[in-house]
N, C-alpha and C positions, 0 to 999 in steps of 0.2 A: 779016667780022670789025667793024666800027662799029659792029653788030648788036647783039649778044655784049655788046661792055662800059656801051650804053647798058644790059641789060638788070642783067645784074652790081653799077651802083649800083642800081635802083630797088632789088636784092635786099637790095645794105648798106643802105642808108637807111633800106626796110622793117622793117630789122634792130634796125638803129637804135632807128629810133620806138616801139614797143613796151613797154622800160623806163624810155622818155620819159613815155608813156600811165598806167604803172609807178606814177611816183615822184608824177602830180598829179594820178593819182587819189587819194595815195596823203593831201594834201594838200587834197584836195573832200572827205574823209572829216573829216578830222581839225578845217578850222573850219567844219562840220554839225556836230560831235557833242563835239567842244571850245569852240574858242573865241567858239561861237555863242553857248552857253549862259552860258554866263564872262559874255562883256562885254552879254550882258538882266540877269543877278543885279548886275553892278558897276553896271551903272542905275538899274534899283529900292533896293538899298542908297541909292546918293547923293540919289536921287526923298525915304526916309524920315528920311533925316540933315538931308538940307534941309528938314520940314513937319514938325519936332516942331518942341514949342509945351507953354504951361508948363499942367503940370497930367496929360503925358504919363505912365506909367511904362513905366517902359528898364531892359534888360536890357544891362552892360556887357559888351568883349568878356574881361573879369575873371571878371566870374560875380554882378557888384552887384549887384540889385536895388533900385528905387528912385522918385520922382517929381521927374519938373525943376518945381524953380521959377521959375530963367531964365534966357536965351539970349543970347549974346553972336555976335560975328562969327561965329569960331571956337571960341567955349567951352560947355558948356551946364556951371547950375552942376543939381546932382541930390540935392536932398533923402533921405537915408538913411536916419534916428532921426528922431526926436522935433526933435532940441536936431543932427544930424550933419548935413552938408551936404557935398557935389564937387563939383568942378571937374574935369568930365573935355574929354578935349578931345572935340569932336564925334565924329570916327570912331574912337574910341574906345568911343562906340554901336552893340552889336551887332546890337539888336532893341526894339522897343516893344511893348509885355506890353497888349490886345488885353483885354473880358474880357470870359465869356461874354453878362451880364450887355445887352454895350456892341452887340457882335455885332447878338443880338436887336431890339436896336431900334433896330439900324439897320433890318432885315430889315422890322418890321414898318410902317417908314417910309417904305422901296419899295414894298411892300405898299399901304399909302394915299392914294401918289401915283399909280403905277397905278390901284388903284382913282377917284381924281378924273380923273385925265386918261382913262377908261376914260368915267367921267358926261358929261365933257366934251364927249366925241365925241359921248354917243350925242344927247347933248341940240343942240346942231350940227347933226346930219346930221335929226332930228325937228324942228328946228325951217328949216332946210331944204331940204323935204317940205311943211310946211308953206308958206311961200311956194311954191313948185313950179301947189304945188292955185288 
């Protein structure tokens, strides 16, 4: 008799384990597909807001386009028109606009830096080969 009661208890505990496992599995799926990407996007937004500087073209959450004229600890002053400046909270900035020209300049400078690094490496390897001879 004691053996059968142990087997029944094992079956009962295994039966309770699978619903718990499915709940844990659902939580893991939510974490990887919802919570983790949201946290990553929030960190990127915070980094973008912290990096605001004078001259950046920005768009506010209200859709106002302008250029940052000065920054303060918690606010940013945005020039909207020739004579219109508006002070916004940093959290009201939704994005920083980058021009296509700036992107191409950044890409070109990266290519130039890479080419310079390759030239330096080639020169270093040539000088090492000459030293070995």
